[in-house]
N, C-alpha and C positions, 0 to 999 in steps of 0.2 A: 297351483302348488309352488311354493317358494321354499328354498333352502338357503342357509347362510352359514358361514364361519364367523364367530364372534370372539374377540379377545376378552380378557377379564375386566376390561374397562367398558365393555358393551359397545366397542366399535365394530361395525360390520366390516370384516376383512375381504369376504368374497360372497357374493350372492348369485343364485340361479333361479330362473322362473320357467315353469313349464305348465302346459294345459293338461289337465286330467282328462284322459281319453278312454278310462277303463270302467265306465258305468256298468255296475252289475257283475263285474269279473274280478273276484277277490285276488287270485294269483297275479293278474296283470296289475292290479292296484298296488300290491307289494312290490312288484318289479319296477313300476314307475317310480315309487318312492326310493327304492335302492338305487336305481340309475340316476336319479336326481342328486342323491347325496354324493355318488361317485363323480358326477359331473362337475362338482366343485373343485376336483383335482387337488385336494389338499392332503398332506401326508396324515394317514390315520394315526401314526405314532404320536402326533402332536394334539390329537383330539381326546379330551377327558371324558366326554359323554355325548350322547345324542339326545336332544329334548325336543318333543314335537307337540304342537297345538293341533287339535282335531276337532272339526265342526260337529260335535255330538257329545253325549253323556259318557264320561269315562269312569270305569269302576276303580276302586281302591287299588286292584292289582294290575291297572293299566289296560285291561281288556275293555273292547267297546262293543256293546250289543247291536247298535245299528248306526250307520251313517246315511241318513235319508237322502241327502243331496247327491250321493254317488251311488245309491241303490245297493248297499252292502250290509251284511249282518255278521255277527260273530267274528269280529276282527281282533287278531292278536298281534298287534304291532310290536309289542315288547319281546315276545318270544322270537318273531320272525327276524327282527332287526338285531337282536342279541345273537342269533345264530349266524347272521351274515357278517356283522362288524366286530363281535366279541368286545363290545363296550357297554357301560351302563346306559340303559334306555329309559327315559322318563316321558310319560304321556299325560297331557292334561287337555281339558277343553280349550279351544282356540281363543274364546273370549276371555277366559281366566288368564291365559298367557299374556294377552294384550293389556289386560287389566294390571298385571304385575308391573309392566313397563311403565304405564301411566301413573300407578301408585307410588312407585319408588323413585321414578326418574323423570316423569312427565308432568302434565298439567295438574295432576292430583297430589303431587308430593307434599303440598302444604295444607292438606285437607284431611279430616278424619274419615268421612264417607265418600267414596268414589264409586260412581257407576259407569262402566264402560259399555258402549253400544257399537256394534259393527252392522252396517247395512250394505250388504253385497248380494251374493247369490240367495242367501237367507238372511235372517236377522239373528244375531247373537248378543248376549249381554251377560254381564257378571258384576258382582258387588263386592267391594272391600271396605272393611271398617278397621281403623287403626292399623293399616298395613297388613291385615289378614283377610284372605279371600273367604267370604261367607257363601258357600255353595249349598243351596237348599234343594238341589236335585232336580230342579225343573229347567227346561230349555225355554227361555223367555220368548223366542220366536213362535212358539206354539200357544201363546196366550190367545184365547178366543176373543174376537172383536165382532161387534155387530155393525153390518153395513147393509143398508137398504132391506132391513127386516130379515136378514140371514146372518148366521154366525160363521166366521172364517177364522183359520189360524192366521195370527197376525202377519206372519212372514208370507203367507200365500197371496196376500194383496198389498203388502207394503215393503217387501224386499226388492232387490233388483229384478228378479223373475216376477215378483208379485206386482210390480208396476205394470208389467206387461199384461198380466191378468186383470188388473184393475181397469186398464185401458180397454181391454176386450169387453169387460162387463159394461162398459160405457160406449160400446159400438165404435171403438177406435182400434184398428189393427196395426200393431207395430211389432217389429222383431227385436228391438233393443231399447233399453232405457235412454241411450244416446239419442235415438230417433225421437223419442217423446220430448226430450229437452230441447232438441233442435226445433221442434214444432213450437214449444213455448217461446224460444228465441224469436221466432217469426210471428209471434202474437196469435197463434191459432187458438181460438177461443175454446174449442173442445179440449185441447191439450192443457191450457191454463186452468180450466175447471177441473180436470182430473188431478192435476198436481195440487190445487187448492184443497180438494177432498182428501188427498193423500195426507196433506199436512194436518187436516182436522183429525184424521184417524191417528196419525202419529202423536198428535197432542193428547188424544184419549190415552194412548199407550203410556206416554210419558207420565201423565198425571196418576195413573194406576201404579206405576213403579214408584212415583214419589210418596204415594199413600202408604205403600208397603215398606219401603226402605229408608225414605227420608235422607237421600244423599246430599252432600254439600256441593257436588259438582258432577256433571255428566260429561263424558268425553266420547266423541264420535269419530268413526273412520269407516272404510269400506269403499267398494267401487263406486257406489251411487254418490258418495261425497265428492267425486271428481267433478260433479255437476252442482256442487253446492251453492253456486252463485244464483241458482234459480229458485232455491227454497230455504236455505239455512236462516237468513235474516227473517224471513216470514215465520219460520218455526220459532225463532227467538221471541218474536213479538207475540206469538199466540201462547207463549209460556213465560210470562214476565216473572213469575215466582221461582223459576228454575235457573241454575247457572249452566247454560249450555255452551260447551267449547269443543272445538276441533281438537283431535289428538295431537300431542306434541309430536309424536313419532309417526303420525299418519298411517300409511299402509305397512310401515315397518314395525308397527307396535307389537304385533305377533311374534316376530323374529326377535326383537329385543326382550320381550317377556319370556320367551323360551330360553334365551341366554340367562336371564335373571334366575329362572328356576334351576337350570343346569348348573350354575355356579354356586347356588345356594345349597344344592344337594351335595356338592363336593365338599362344602365347609362342614357338613354335619359330622 
């Protein structure tokens, strides 16, 4: 989890990072977020609103039915944080937040159709056309994909955690994606084969997105892209018809996008 203070020019004034340790415990999850915001140690009198990107589907009223990656259901961040901070609270899907940053300020600012993808613990994605987010209600990481005769949620074998699962399906036991890419660095043939298969799966996924949305540009970020030197150029070569780019804001895209939303809501 990350929290930041942004000024009206989208400069990050302060930032704090913290591991989420409250899997399946809603009250502790709320407390972790509240403590993280307080840890910024910034005068609340100078804060106009609090804007949050969440890895799940967010209803119009800001409530979240489920956060699969942290084992929680029926989450009311708007109500909880409003009671704590007495500020306007805005909640959107985290991929949509990062998409806002890339669409208005980043690599997508000169394009009509922008598709943002994050590859981290899970896989998130969102699409914007002519500077407007087009949310069709599905979480792209749960797109079914066929692998060795069996269907999987895309993120279950292609996210950061998914790469660990994909390795296990190929009889390679690893604990982190970093370990997998270190094996690739050392020319381990099994690891190289797994990453090549992952690139093939990702290519199928991207071509499906292209068929549905026809974006002009795709922007990528997420923890897995810290190891992009082992796969990104191969992914580009496998998709010559697509404009694949790393996010301008990289892992800060979600924070910048949250600031974009927060300030846009103030202007209304």
